[in-house]
VOTOR-422405 format. One line per 10 residues: number of its first residue (from 1); their letters; for each residue x, y, z of C-alpha. Coordinates in Angstrom, 2 decimals, m for minus. Each point is the difference from the previous one (the first is absolute). Layout:
N
NUM> A> X:Y:Z ~ ...
//
This chain:
498
1> XXXXXXXXXX> m12.83:m35.93:m33.70 ~ m3.71:0.72:m0.17 ~ m1.91:0.99:3.11 ~ m1.51:m3.47:0.29 ~ 3.43:m1.60:m0.40 ~ 1.41:2.18:2.77 ~ m2.88:m0.82:2.32 ~ 0.23:m3.71:m0.75 ~ 3.76:m0.10:0.53 ~ m0.45:1.54:3.45
11> XXXXXXXXXX> m3.02:m2.09:0.93 ~ m2.40:2.95:0.00 ~ m2.57:m1.03:m2.57 ~ m2.84:m0.55:2.49 ~ 0.79:3.09:2.09 ~ m0.30:2.72:m2.62 ~ m3.79:m0.01:m0.45 ~ m3.05:0.52:2.15 ~ 1.45:2.41:2.53 ~ m0.92:3.56:0.90
21> XXXXXXXXXX> 3.37:1.69:m0.54 ~ 0.46:0.88:m3.66 ~ 3.61:m0.03:m1.21 ~ 1.04:2.10:m2.99 ~ 3.27:m0.20:m1.92 ~ 1.84:3.32:m0.35 ~ 1.00:m1.12:m3.50 ~ m3.42:0.76:m1.48 ~ m2.30:0.46:3.03 ~ m1.76:m3.26:m0.92
31> XXXXXXXXXX> m1.61:m2.08:2.70 ~ 2.14:m3.09:0.55 ~ m1.54:m1.55:3.11 ~ m2.56:0.18:2.77 ~ 1.37:m1.32:3.27 ~ m1.53:m0.78:3.37 ~ 0.63:2.43:2.85 ~ 0.59:m0.78:3.64 ~ m2.83:1.16:2.24 ~ 1.06:2.23:2.87
41> XXXXXXXXXX> m1.98:m2.33:2.26 ~ 2.40:m2.83:m0.96 ~ 3.09:1.85:1.22 ~ m0.15:m1.12:3.66 ~ 0.09:m3.63:m1.16 ~ 2.90:0.74:m2.39 ~ 1.99:1.64:2.80 ~ m0.85:m2.82:2.41 ~ 1.37:m2.55:m2.49 ~ 3.21:2.02:m0.27
51> XXXXXXXXXX> 0.35:0.11:3.78 ~ m0.53:m3.75:0.22 ~ 2.60:m0.55:m2.72 ~ 2.42:2.25:1.88 ~ m0.14:m2.18:3.11 ~ 1.21:m2.94:m2.08 ~ 2.33:1.72:m2.46 ~ 2.05:1.83:2.66 ~ 1.07:m3.39:1.37 ~ 1.30:m1.23:m3.36
61> XXXXXXXXXX> 3.80:0.44:m0.21 ~ 0.94:2.94:m2.19 ~ 1.99:m2.09:m2.53 ~ m3.07:m2.18:m0.45 ~ m2.09:3.13:m0.53 ~ 2.57:0.99:m2.61 ~ m0.73:m3.21:m1.87 ~ m3.52:1.24:m0.75 ~ 1.43:3.19:m1.45 ~ 2.48:m2.03:m2.06
71> XXXXXXXXXX> m2.90:m1.94:m1.48 ~ m1.85:3.25:m0.69 ~ 3.02:1.21:m1.95 ~ m0.02:m3.20:m2.05 ~ m3.69:0.33:m0.79 ~ 0.49:3.65:m0.99 ~ 2.75:m1.01:m2.41 ~ m2.34:m2.51:m1.63 ~ m2.82:2.56:m0.25 ~ 2.11:3.05:m0.88
81> XXXXXXXXXX> m1.24:0.44:m3.58 ~ m3.67:m0.36:0.90 ~ 0.11:2.23:3.08 ~ 2.09:2.59:m1.85 ~ m2.56:0.03:m2.81 ~ m2.79:0.50:2.53 ~ 1.88:2.96:1.53 ~ 0.16:1.53:m3.47 ~ m3.70:m0.67:m0.64 ~ m1.27:1.30:3.33
91> XXXXXXXXXX> 2.51:2.74:0.89 ~ 1.01:1.12:m3.50 ~ 3.74:m0.54:0.41 ~ 2.09:m0.77:m3.07 ~ 0.90:m3.66:m0.34 ~ 3.57:0.27:1.29 ~ m1.16:1.88:3.08 ~ m2.75:m2.52:0.69 ~ 2.54:m2.81:m0.17 ~ 2.45:2.09:2.02
101> XXXXXXXXXX> m2.50:0.36:2.79 ~ m0.37:m3.78:0.26 ~ 3.79:m0.32:m0.03 ~ 0.05:2.36:2.97 ~ m2.30:m2.43:1.79 ~ 2.38:m2.85:m0.79 ~ 2.97:2.04:1.21 ~ m1.56:0.84:3.37 ~ m0.86:m3.67:0.49 ~ 3.67:m0.88:m0.53
111> XXXXXXXXXX> 1.00:2.73:2.47 ~ m2.50:m1.18:2.60 ~ 1.06:m3.65:m0.24 ~ 3.53:0.99:0.98 ~ m1.38:2.31:2.66 ~ m1.84:m2.91:1.63 ~ 3.38:m1.19:1.31 ~ 1.22:3.47:0.94 ~ m2.54:1.50:2.39 ~ 2.85:1.10:2.21
121> XXXXXXXXXX> m0.07:1.74:3.38 ~ 2.89:1.60:1.85 ~ 1.93:m1.18:3.04 ~ 0.51:3.00:2.27 ~ 2.64:0.52:2.70 ~ m1.54:0.16:3.46 ~ 1.35:2.23:2.77 ~ m0.90:m2.70:2.55 ~ 2.43:m2.89:0.54 ~ m1.33:m3.42:m0.85
131> XXXXXXXXXX> m2.70:1.42:m2.27 ~ m0.58:m0.16:m3.74 ~ m2.24:2.34:m1.98 ~ m1.37:m0.67:m3.44 ~ m2.80:1.00:m2.32 ~ m2.33:m2.44:m1.69 ~ m2.55:0.58:m2.74 ~ m3.43:m1.57:0.25 ~ m2.93:m0.24:m2.45 ~ m2.42:2.90:0.36
141> XXXXXXXXXX> m3.36:m1.22:m1.33 ~ m2.20:0.41:m3.09 ~ 1.10:2.61:m2.55 ~ m2.58:1.92:m1.97 ~ 1.33:0.96:m3.44 ~ m1.81:2.76:m1.88 ~ 1.50:0.41:m3.46 ~ m0.39:2.46:m2.88 ~ m0.75:m0.50:m3.69 ~ 3.38:1.07:m1.36
151> XXXXXXXXXX> 1.93:m2.97:1.42 ~ m2.91:m2.37:0.41 ~ 1.97:m3.11:0.96 ~ 3.61:0.86:0.92 ~ m0.87:2.02:3.11 ~ m2.09:m2.88:1.34 ~ 2.92:m2.35:m0.52 ~ 2.47:2.40:1.66 ~ m2.13:m0.16:3.11 ~ m1.12:m3.62:m0.20
161> XXXXXXXXXX> 3.40:m1.58:m0.57 ~ 1.44:1.82:3.01 ~ m3.08:m0.41:2.20 ~ m0.16:m3.76:m0.59 ~ 3.62:m0.68:0.92 ~ m0.43:2.27:3.03 ~ m2.92:m2.16:1.18 ~ m2.93:2.23:m0.94 ~ m3.16:m0.80:m2.01 ~ m1.10:2.47:m2.70
171> XXXXXXXXXX> m3.39:1.45:m0.96 ~ 0.17:1.82:m3.34 ~ m2.36:2.72:m1.19 ~ 1.00:1.02:m3.56 ~ m1.14:3.11:m1.84 ~ m3.54:m0.28:m1.33 ~ 1.53:0.85:m3.39 ~ 2.21:m3.11:m0.07 ~ m1.70:m2.93:1.75 ~ 0.74:m2.52:m2.78
181> XXXXXXXXXX> 3.77:0.12:0.43 ~ m0.54:m0.53:3.73 ~ m2.23:m2.99:m0.69 ~ 2.58:m1.41:m2.40 ~ 2.74:0.43:2.60 ~ m2.07:m1.81:2.61 ~ m0.54:m2.92:m2.38 ~ 3.78:m0.22:m0.28 ~ 0.32:0.18:3.79 ~ m2.58:m2.78:0.36
191> XXXXXXXXXX> 2.17:m2.26:m2.16 ~ 3.00:0.75:2.22 ~ m2.06:m0.70:3.12 ~ m1.18:m3.32:m1.42 ~ 3.60:m1.06:m0.66 ~ 1.06:1.17:3.47 ~ m2.62:m2.29:1.49 ~ m0.62:1.03:3.60 ~ m0.50:3.76:0.11 ~ m2.89:1.15:2.20
201> XXXXXXXXXX> m3.26:1.10:m1.58 ~ m0.26:3.77:m0.25 ~ 3.73:0.58:m0.35 ~ m0.44:2.01:m3.22 ~ m3.38:1.53:m0.75 ~ m1.37:2.37:m2.63 ~ m2.84:2.45:0.57 ~ m1.45:2.08:m2.82 ~ m2.08:3.10:0.47 ~ m0.17:3.68:0.79
211> XXXXXXXXXX> 0.63:2.19:3.04 ~ m2.09:m2.08:2.41 ~ 2.28:m3.00:m0.50 ~ 3.10:2.12:0.48 ~ m1.44:1.65:3.09 ~ m0.60:m3.40:1.56 ~ 3.70:m0.83:m0.34 ~ 1.22:3.42:1.09 ~ m2.24:0.09:3.06 ~ 0.58:m3.52:1.32
221> XXXXXXXXXX> 2.12:m0.55:3.10 ~ 0.55:m3.53:m1.31 ~ 1.95:1.29:m3.01 ~ 3.05:1.52:1.69 ~ 1.76:1.03:m3.22 ~ m1.50:1.93:m2.89 ~ 2.13:0.51:m3.10 ~ m1.74:2.55:m2.21 ~ 1.18:1.25:m3.37 ~ m1.77:2.89:m1.69
231> XXXXXXXXXX> m0.59:3.72:0.14 ~ 0.94:2.35:2.80 ~ m3.72:0.65:0.44 ~ m0.52:m3.68:0.70 ~ 2.94:m0.03:2.39 ~ m1.45:2.87:2.01 ~ m3.04:m2.18:0.63 ~ 1.75:m3.32:0.62 ~ 2.94:1.22:2.09 ~ m1.94:1.68:2.83
241> XXXXXXXXXX> m2.51:m2.86:0.22 ~ 2.75:m2.60:0.36 ~ 1.91:2.20:2.46 ~ m3.19:0.57:1.99 ~ m0.16:m3.70:0.83 ~ 3.80:m0.21:0.48 ~ 0.45:m2.11:m3.11 ~ 2.94:0.23:m2.37 ~ m0.41:1.72:m3.37 ~ 2.40:m0.48:m2.91
251> XXXXXXXXXX> m0.98:2.86:m2.30 ~ 1.24:0.37:m3.58 ~ m1.63:3.18:m1.28 ~ 0.68:2.84:m2.44 ~ 3.19:0.85:m1.83 ~ 1.07:3.21:m1.74 ~ 3.36:m1.21:m1.12 ~ 2.76:2.20:m1.40 ~ 3.21:m0.29:m1.99 ~ 2.75:2.58:0.23
261> XXXXXXXXXX> 2.09:0.22:m3.18 ~ 3.35:1.69:0.64 ~ 2.25:1.67:m2.62 ~ 2.40:m2.97:0.04 ~ m2.74:m2.59:m0.64 ~ 0.13:m2.45:m2.88 ~ m3.03:1.45:m1.82 ~ m0.51:m2.96:m2.30 ~ m0.32:m2.30:3.00 ~ m2.09:2.53:1.89
271> XXXXXXXXXX> m2.50:0.28:m2.86 ~ m0.48:m3.77:m0.12 ~ m0.54:m0.09:3.75 ~ m2.39:2.94:m0.08 ~ m2.19:m1.45:m2.73 ~ m0.44:m3.40:1.64 ~ m0.50:1.47:3.47 ~ m2.49:2.63:m1.17 ~ m2.14:m1.97:m2.44 ~ 0.38:m3.65:1.07
281> XXXXXXXXXX> m3.35:m1.48:1.09 ~ m1.51:3.12:m1.61 ~ 1.27:2.06:2.93 ~ m1.97:m2.09:2.51 ~ 2.80:m1.24:2.23 ~ 0.52:1.21:3.57 ~ 3.60:0.64:m1.06 ~ m0.78:1.69:m3.33 ~ 2.25:2.97:m0.76 ~ m2.19:3.09:0.33
291> XXXXXXXXXX> 2.52:2.83:0.44 ~ 3.17:0.64:m2.01 ~ 2.35:2.52:1.61 ~ 2.57:0.86:m2.65 ~ 2.97:2.36:0.27 ~ m0.80:3.15:m1.94 ~ 3.09:m0.47:m2.18 ~ m1.43:m3.24:m1.46 ~ m3.72:0.45:0.54 ~ m0.94:1.10:m3.54
301> XXXXXXXXXX> 2.09:m2.75:m1.59 ~ m1.54:m2.61:2.28 ~ m3.56:1.15:m0.74 ~ 0.70:m0.12:m3.74 ~ 1.32:m3.56:0.28 ~ m2.98:m1.07:2.08 ~ m2.66:1.47:m2.28 ~ 1.66:m1.74:m2.94 ~ 0.10:m3.30:1.88 ~ m3.60:0.35:1.16
311> XXXXXXXXXX> m1.18:0.61:m3.57 ~ 1.34:m3.40:m1.04 ~ m1.62:m2.06:2.77 ~ m2.49:m2.64:m1.25 ~ m3.34:0.42:1.79 ~ m2.72:m2.60:m0.33 ~ m1.16:m3.50:0.79 ~ 2.29:m1.23:2.81 ~ m0.19:m3.55:m1.34 ~ 1.98:0.95:m3.11
321> XXXXXXXXXX> 3.72:m0.61:0.26 ~ 0.94:3.42:m1.38 ~ m2.18:2.01:2.42 ~ 1.80:1.91:2.75 ~ m2.93:1.98:1.42 ~ m3.35:m1.59:0.70 ~ m3.17:1.59:1.33 ~ m0.73:1.76:3.26 ~ m2.10:m2.12:2.31 ~ m3.23:1.80:m0.90
331> XXXXXXXXXX> m1.44:3.18:m1.49 ~ m0.11:1.65:3.40 ~ 3.78:m0.22:0.17 ~ 0.29:1.59:m3.46 ~ m2.38:2.80:1.00 ~ 2.08:0.71:3.12 ~ 3.15:0.17:m2.11 ~ m1.57:2.45:m2.46 ~ m1.31:2.16:2.85 ~ 3.44:0.11:1.62
341> XXXXXXXXXX> 1.61:1.01:m3.28 ~ m2.45:2.90:m0.21 ~ 0.90:1.00:3.54 ~ 3.72:m0.16:m0.86 ~ m0.60:2.29:m2.98 ~ m1.81:2.46:2.28 ~ 3.03:m0.06:2.28 ~ 2.33:0.95:m2.87 ~ 0.85:m3.43:m1.40 ~ 0.83:m0.82:m3.62
351> XXXXXXXXXX> m1.45:m3.39:m0.94 ~ 1.51:m2.35:m2.57 ~ m2.28:m2.94:m0.86 ~ m2.78:m1.05:2.33 ~ m2.70:m0.39:m2.67 ~ m2.50:m2.87:m0.09 ~ 0.88:m2.67:m2.56 ~ m2.81:m0.32:m2.54 ~ 1.50:m2.50:m2.43 ~ 2.35:m2.97:0.06
361> XXXXXXXXXX> m1.37:m1.24:3.33 ~ m3.03:m2.11:0.92 ~ m3.22:1.95:0.20 ~ m1.40:0.44:3.48 ~ 3.33:0.09:1.84 ~ 1.40:3.09:1.72 ~ 3.09:0.53:m2.16 ~ 1.91:3.25:0.25 ~ 3.36:1.41:m1.02 ~ 2.47:0.41:2.86
371> XXXXXXXXXX> 0.67:3.66:0.76 ~ 3.13:2.02:0.70 ~ m0.86:3.25:1.75 ~ 2.56:2.77:0.41 ~ m0.81:1.87:3.21 ~ 1.28:3.35:1.30 ~ m0.11:m1.22:3.60 ~ m1.16:m2.86:2.23 ~ m3.65:1.04:m0.02 ~ m3.05:m1.64:1.57
381> XXXXXXXXXX> m0.47:m2.25:m3.02 ~ 3.60:m1.22:0.22 ~ m0.26:m0.73:3.72 ~ m3.07:m2.19:m0.48 ~ 0.40:m3.58:m1.17 ~ m2.06:m0.70:m3.13 ~ m0.05:m3.72:m0.81 ~ 0.67:0.48:m3.71 ~ 2.96:0.58:m2.37 ~ 0.66:3.67:0.76
391> XXXXXXXXXX> 3.64:1.06:0.38 ~ 0.57:3.50:1.37 ~ 3.35:1.61:m0.84 ~ 1.62:2.52:2.34 ~ 3.37:1.74:m0.17 ~ 2.68:0.58:2.63 ~ 3.38:1.71:0.39 ~ 1.55:m1.57:3.13 ~ m0.20:m3.52:1.42 ~ m1.38:1.35:3.28
401> XXXXXXXXXX> m2.83:1.62:m1.96 ~ m0.69:m3.26:m1.86 ~ m0.11:m2.07:3.19 ~ m2.32:2.56:1.60 ~ m2.35:m0.30:m2.98 ~ 0.24:m3.78:0.13 ~ m1.02:m0.08:3.67 ~ m2.61:2.80:m0.09 ~ m3.01:m2.24:m0.68 ~ m2.25:m1.86:2.44
411> XXXXXXXXXX> 1.01:m3.44:m1.29 ~ 3.30:m1.79:0.62 ~ 0.17:m3.27:m1.90 ~ 2.69:m0.14:m2.70 ~ 2.66:2.32:m1.39 ~ 3.18:0.03:m2.05 ~ 2.82:2.10:m1.37 ~ 1.91:m0.33:m3.26 ~ 3.53:1.28:0.45 ~ 3.59:m1.07:m0.57
421> XXXXXXXXXX> 1.13:2.23:2.87 ~ 0.78:m2.10:3.09 ~ m0.60:2.88:2.41 ~ m3.44:0.66:m1.46 ~ m0.93:m3.69:0.13 ~ 1.10:m0.45:3.59 ~ m1.64:3.24:1.12 ~ m3.27:m1.17:m1.54 ~ 0.22:m3.23:2.00 ~ 1.01:1.71:3.24
431> XXXXXXXXXX> m2.06:1.34:2.90 ~ m0.27:3.36:m1.79 ~ m1.09:m1.61:m3.27 ~ m3.14:m1.80:m1.10 ~ m2.63:m0.52:2.71 ~ m1.55:m2.99:m1.79 ~ m0.06:m3.66:0.93 ~ 1.71:m0.81:m3.32 ~ 2.89:2.07:m1.35 ~ 1.93:m1.07:m3.12
441> XXXXXXXXXX> 3.00:1.21:m1.97 ~ 0.09:m0.31:m3.80 ~ m3.14:m2.11:m0.08 ~ m3.62:1.10:m0.08 ~ m2.39:m0.02:2.97 ~ m2.15:m2.79:m1.43 ~ 0.53:m3.75:m0.20 ~ 1.24:m0.89:3.49 ~ 1.42:m3.48:0.63 ~ m1.50:m2.21:2.70
451> XXXXXXXXXX> 3.31:m0.29:1.91 ~ m0.36:3.45:1.52 ~ m2.74:1.24:2.30 ~ m2.66:1.87:m1.97 ~ m1.78:3.05:1.41 ~ 0.31:3.66:0.85 ~ m0.51:2.78:2.50 ~ m2.39:2.91:0.61 ~ m3.31:m0.49:m1.82 ~ 1.36:m3.21:m1.51
461> XXXXXXXXXX> m0.83:m1.53:3.37 ~ 3.27:m1.30:1.44 ~ m0.67:m3.67:m0.76 ~ 2.59:m2.45:m1.28 ~ m0.69:m3.15:m2.02 ~ 1.99:m2.53:m2.00 ~ 3.71:m0.46:0.74 ~ 2.65:0.94:2.57 ~ m1.45:m0.26:3.53 ~ m3.58:0.83:m1.01
471> XXXXXXXXXX> m0.90:m3.43:1.43 ~ 0.14:1.51:3.49 ~ m3.24:1.83:m0.75 ~ m1.80:m3.36:0.04 ~ 1.36:m1.20:3.35 ~ 0.13:1.12:3.61 ~ 3.32:0.57:1.70 ~ 0.55:m1.58:3.41 ~ 2.92:0.85:2.29 ~ 1.05:m2.96:2.17
481> XXXXXXXXXX> 2.30:m0.09:3.02 ~ 1.24:m3.35:1.33 ~ 1.57:m0.21:3.46 ~ 2.24:m3.06:0.18 ~ 1.69:1.04:3.26 ~ m0.94:m0.72:3.62 ~ m0.33:3.74:0.74 ~ m2.69:2.56:m0.72 ~ 1.77:3.31:m0.69 ~ m2.15:2.93:m1.17
491> XXXXXXXX> 0.80:2.28:m2.92 ~ 1.23:3.57:0.46 ~ 1.55:m0.94:3.32 ~ m3.33:0.00:1.81 ~ 0.10:m1.62:3.48 ~ m3.16:m1.64:1.33 ~ 1.04:m2.55:2.64 ~ m2.65:m1.81:1.98
//
């Protein structure tokens, strides 16, 4: 599909010209659109509309709210090819990953539709005779979603599908690098809203702009939930501001994800998992594999296999079916990768690959070979997340040493071990094992399914999105006690007779 065909298919033809925000494609750095930005002065009205919508939407029965999400899933299915192509154009993902991201949106819609009939609370035994205790879950209010460029549409849908069935409106601020995919997604949502028929105005809104727009969401008492995906630096700003007004922050921040490869591991399978996890999305996933902790008995063999596999990886235009590695998001990202490789060398690292790609790729894009870096220890460079395809390789002798290396970084998102030893696998998953929010066995750290809660600990922020009981982050818990007796006993045996 041409750019114009993509825009037309998504209903964006009139919205891609005349604005002040210039959008460039990572494929060749060409300008592909100029879109209108939301003025910071407009944000109070945006938030007021969301609050007004909340007062109506919270009264709609949850299964009926789920119907809107079901319709969104249908519209996403119909628009999958076009929206996937726009993800590739604007974010630089290879075609299968662009389509995969839209499929993730469809999957979370399916999950949320079922959830709309399963917003369960507990019945709790009361110590007082003739009393019943229970918990109920109530809608919380408008949710501000701040998303990053690397998953420009899926993260919004994770939040929106859950928030809508939980009774909450959504205000979305996408990355300034990927506003077009957000605009395309909102066109799809508008079609679902039209079919739904009676949703309140302001239920789903899009705001485009820089820090001032984000600050308006983060600082507003009328936006009780802020879900922010991005860097740890961003989280250090957002988290305290939301906490300062006693709001709720769902933070999805940095990852410095590791794989332990034990002597018993199936190395053929491990290599396949390593390559996808380390170079998929050009190393620009939160869950990208960044550290490989290999047993010293197999380390050299594993590095040799990896360097051979890396040398065969097709790098180039992500729209071509044979391409496996597309561009970094911009030249700044490539410069940061090159600088970090120089730092790793200064810290004793041996670099394989990591050179800019001068031929076989579109001119203007930030194309670079993925790098394997053998390191003598977990140095400062290794402990810092670089959003690029750099894989640091470390050695270990004992499982305790490997787990200590795995956990000895500020981030705590995703982790895994490759082993055929049951004791090693279970130890890794135990309280003395990985300290991450995601811990896998014989599968890489990247490519999580929507059925499980997504998120991590430490500098990753502690937030949880997507599956499992992540829906509770969008609702308020209420404990209820009902006295159906003719007496008024007090708890804890307290006597207060009058």
